[in-house]
N, C-alpha and C positions, 0 to 999 in steps of 0.2 A: 712532418710536412712533406709534401711532394710537389714538384714543379716541372713543367716541360715547356719547351718553346719550339717553334718551327719557323725558320727563315724562309718564308714563302718566295721571296724575290730571288733566291738562289736556285730555285727549281727550273729545269729546262723548259717546262711548259708555261712558265710565267712570262707574260708579254713584256716587251721592252717599253718603258715609260721614260721619256727624256728627263723629267724633273725628279723621278723617284730613284733614290739611292739604294734603299733597302726597306723591306717590310717584314716584320717579325710578329707572329702571333704567339701568345703565351697564355698559360693557365697555371694556377697554383691552388692547392688545398692544404689546409693545416689545422691542427687541433692543439690547443694549449690550455693551461690551467692558471687561474689567478687565486693564490692562496690568501686566506684571511690574515689580518694583522696578528702579531704574535700573542696578543692577549684577548682577542675577541671571543675565544672559546672558554675563558676562565672568568670566574667571579673574583674580584680583587678589592682590596681595601686600601685606604690612605690614612696615615697618621694625622691626628688632630689634637688640639689641646682643649680640654673641657674643664669647666668650673664646677667643682664638687666641694661642698662644705667650706666655701670661702677660699679654696686654693686650687691651683691649676694641676690637673692630672693628665696623664697620657691616655688617649683613647683612639679609636678608629672609626671611620665612616665608610659606607659602601660607595665605591667609586665606579665600578663597572659590573654589569650583569653579563656573565658569560653564557655561551650556548655550547655545551659539550658535544652536541650532534652536528656542529658546523662542518661543512665540506668545502673543498675548493670550487670555485666557479669555473665551469668548463666552457670554452669558446671554440666554435668550429667556423672556419671562414673559407669561402671560395672566391677566387679572383680570376677574372678573364680579361684580356686586354690585347692591345697591339702597340708596337713601337714603329714609327714611320720616320725615315730619314729622307730629306729632300735637299736638292741642290748641293750635292756632295757633302751632305751632313751639316750644311750651314744652318739648316732649319730642322729641328727635331720635334716630333709630336708623340706624346704618350697618352693613351686612353685606357682607362681601367674601370670595370664594374666590379663591385664587391658586395658580398652577401654574408653577413656574420650573425651567428646565432649563439647567444650565451645562455647556458642552462645552469640551474642551481645558482641563479644570480644572487650575489651578496648584497642584500638590501637591509638598511637599518629600520627596524620596526619599533613603533611606540608600544610601551607596556602599560597595562592598566595601573593607575595609582594605587588601587586596592591591594596590589601584590606587595607593596612596601619595598620595592626595588628601585633601580634607577629608571629613568624615563624611557629608555630604549635599549635594544640589543640587536646584533646582526643575526640574520637568518637567511637560509637558502630558499629563495622564492621563485618559482616559475621559470620563465624564459623571456629573454629580451632580444629583439632583432635590430640590427643596424644595416641599412642598405643604402647604396648611393653610387655616384660616379666621381671619378677623379680625372683631371686632364692637366697635362703639363706641356708647355711650349718652350723650347730653348732655341735661341736665334743668335747667330753672329751676323749682325747687320752690316758692319764695316770692319774690314781687316786690311788697313793700309800701314805703311811704315811709320807714319806719323799719327795715325788715328785708328783706334779700335773701339768698337761699340758692340756690346752684347746685352741681351736681356733674357729673363725667365718669367713666364707668366703661368701661374697655377690656379686651378679652380676645383672646387669639390662641392658635392651635395651629400646630405645625410638625412635619412628618415629613421628616427628612433621610435620603436614601438614596443610596448609591453605586450607580448604575444599571449602569455598565460601567467596569471598570478599564482595559481595553485589551487587545488581542490579544497573547498571549504574556507578559503581566505577572502575576507571582505576587502574592498578597496582601502588602501592605506592613505589616510589623510594626515598631513603634517603641515608645519609652518610655524610662524612666530607671531603671537599676538593676533592681529586681524588679517594676516597673510594666509592664504590657503593654497597648498599644493597637494597633488594627489598622484598615487600610483594606481592607475585604472587600466584594465585590459583594453587594448585597441587604441591607446593614446601614448604619447611620449612619457617617459619617466619624469616624475616631478612636475607634470604639467600644471599651469596656473588655472584655477577655477574661481568663479565669482558670479554674483548676481548682477546682471547687466543694469546699468543706470541709463534710463532714457530721459531726454530733455527736449523741450520744444519752446522756443521763444514765440509765443502766440502773437503778440502785438508788434514784434520786430523792433523793440526798443533797446535791445542789447542787454537786457536785464532779465534774469529768471526770477519769477515771482514765487515767494514761499507760500503765500495765501494760506490755504487749509491743508498744507502738506502734513501728512502723517503716514504711518505704515499701512493704512487701509484705504486711502483715497486713490482715485485714478484721475490723471490730468487729461485735458485742461479744464474740463467742465467744473471742477471744484475750485478752480483758481490756483491750483498748484501746477507748475510747469515742469516738475521733475517726478519720476517714478522709478521704482526698483522692481525688477523681475522677481517672481515668487521662488524660482529655483535657480541654482547655480549652473552655469554653462562653462564649457571649455574655452579658455581665452587664448592660450598659446604655449609654446615650448620655452623653457628657461635657457635652453642651449641653442646655439646657432644651427640652422639647417642648411646654410650655404656659406662658403668662404672662398676668398680669392686673395692672391698676393702677386705683386709685380715688383721685381728687383732688376736693377740695371747697373752696368759698369761702363764708364767712358774713360779711355786712357789717351792722353795727348803726349806725343813725343817720348813715350816711356818715362815721363817725368812727373806728370800730374794724372791722378786717378780720382774720378768722382763716382761715388756709389750711392744708391738710394733704395729704400724699401717702402712700398705702400701696401697696406693690407685692408681687407674688407671682411666684415662678418654681418650676417643678416638672417632674417626669417625667424627671429625670436623676440621675446618680450623681456622687459625689465620692470620690476616693481619699484617705483619711485617712492619708497617709504618716507624719505626725507620730506618730500612735498606733501604727502598725506599727513605727516606729523605736524608740519607747520600750518597747513591750510585747514584741515578738518579737526585735528585733535587739539593742538595748542591754540589754534585760531589766531595766528600771528602773521599770516601771509597777506598779500595785497588782495587776493580774491575774497577774503573774509571781511575786509573793511572798505575797500574801494572797488566794488564790482564793475564799475564803468571802465576801469583801467585794465581789466583782465578778460579772459575768454569764457565762453559759456560752459566749457568742460570743467574748468576749475570751480565756477559758480555751482554747477551741478554736484560736484564733489562735496562742497561745504553743506549744501542743503540736504543731500542724501544722508550724510553721516550724522548731522546734528538734528534732523527732523524725521528721518525715516528709519534707518537700520544702523544705529551706532555700533552694534555688537559685531557686525561682520563686514560691512560694506567698505571696500577699498577699490572697487572696479575701475573708476575713472583714472586711477593712478598707475594702472598697468600701461606701459608705453612701448611702442615699437622701438627697438634698440639697435637698429641697423646703423652701422658707422663705417666710415673710411678714415684711416689714420696714416699720416706720414710718420711711419714708425722710426725710420732712421735715415740720416743723410751724413755722408762723410767725405772728407777731402784728404787725399794722401799725396804728399810731396816726396818723391824718390830721388835721392842724390845720385848723380852719374857714377858709374863704377870707378872711373879714373879718379874722381874726387875722393870717394870713400877709401880707395886703395892707398892713398897718400898717408892715411892715418892708421893703416893696418886693418882696415875693415873691409869685409866683402859685401856689405850692404848697409844702407842708412836710410830710414824712412821716418817721416813725421806725419801723424794722422790726427786730424781734427774732426770730431763727430758730434752729432746731436741725436738724442733719442726722444720719442714721443713729442714731436715738434708741432703737430697740428691734428685736429680732429674735426671731421665734418659729419654732423648727425642732427636729426630732429628731436633727439631725446632732450628733455628739458632739465635733467639733473646735471651734476658736475661732469659725469663721464658714464657712458653706457656700459663700460667694461668692468666696473667695480662690483664687488660682492662682499657684503658684510660677513658672510659665512664661509668664503673660500670654497664654494661648491661642496660643502659637507653634506653627503647624502642627498644631493641635488637641490638642497635648500639654498635659495639665492634671493637677495634683494639689496637695494641701495639705501643704506640708512646712515647718513652722515659719514660716509666712507671716503677716505682720501683717494683722489684720482691718481693714476700712474704719474709719477713725477716727470717733468721735462728736465733733462740734464745734458750737460756737455762734457766731453772728455778730450784730453790731449795725450797722445802717446808717441813715444820715440822708440823705434826698433833699431837695434844695432846688431849686426851679424859679424862674427870674426872667423 
């Protein structure tokens, strides 16, 4: 890696700006490798018990298909930016643009069942780009003997794109059951794809009519108010394309300190597989039995899956998963030094804090942040997954 910076404000030719304390321009370039997991290159087995001739015997089963030609993923990144100090550094601003290209990307590919191996293995495939902006603001709003207040605000954007899949490699389609994600050149890795479901309440009665709905009819002339597109389209990215966070600290009389953290993620989709399962598959949600008590979108999902294309359609259950969370709030009580010293201590603090206290989102599931797969190979959806727990802690810190 190489990096350089230029404190432009220290140059004799730089004009004097009353509010500007310093201005630094910087640039950096680096190259690094991401090695595969320790067993991604080898084929390995796991011991099992098998029933032979009425008794249990020791056997093995194939657990992983290795790729002996696997190479490290190589990433090259360029960053340029500026650091600005204002009002005697009471206000700081950092701006950065980054451009990262990963070649020989480590991607899990599905294998043909006819091979008689496991369902997937890792391979080095094409190149992936990540580009975006980052901004950071630090501010000391108040600095008085009895009151101090500071905050940090950060924001970033990211555009993920599969630049090249590799010569002769077809788009990689993966997912679970009726969920469809793809690695396709020109789109984000693991992008959601599906056939669009169109619906139109012709008579405005708040109910979608099944009528002559089938996979071959076109609404509304046939009496069916729902239709499915013939081809799949790109729906959205499974990963956030923009993020922001705000943290702050307020201290009173060097005795009480209040801290908080709020963060935001957006620009991505979440597959609400729980809602799909309950409404379209198991048919136990309100939309399936009491249409007048639900929205047209859920009604369209029930009709599309049960009357049009049950084998693939989950389109209406992809939801915007933007959210704002009150991630943490804490209160710290600090004992005066003279009190702590009476007991031979140099410091005594009591901290009460809460985590995951509130979520603001239009996502209709339990939580837009959950994933049943833990982002394994970009595969993600919400399927009866427990939301992040809200919890409270109390901590005592003693220094001697």
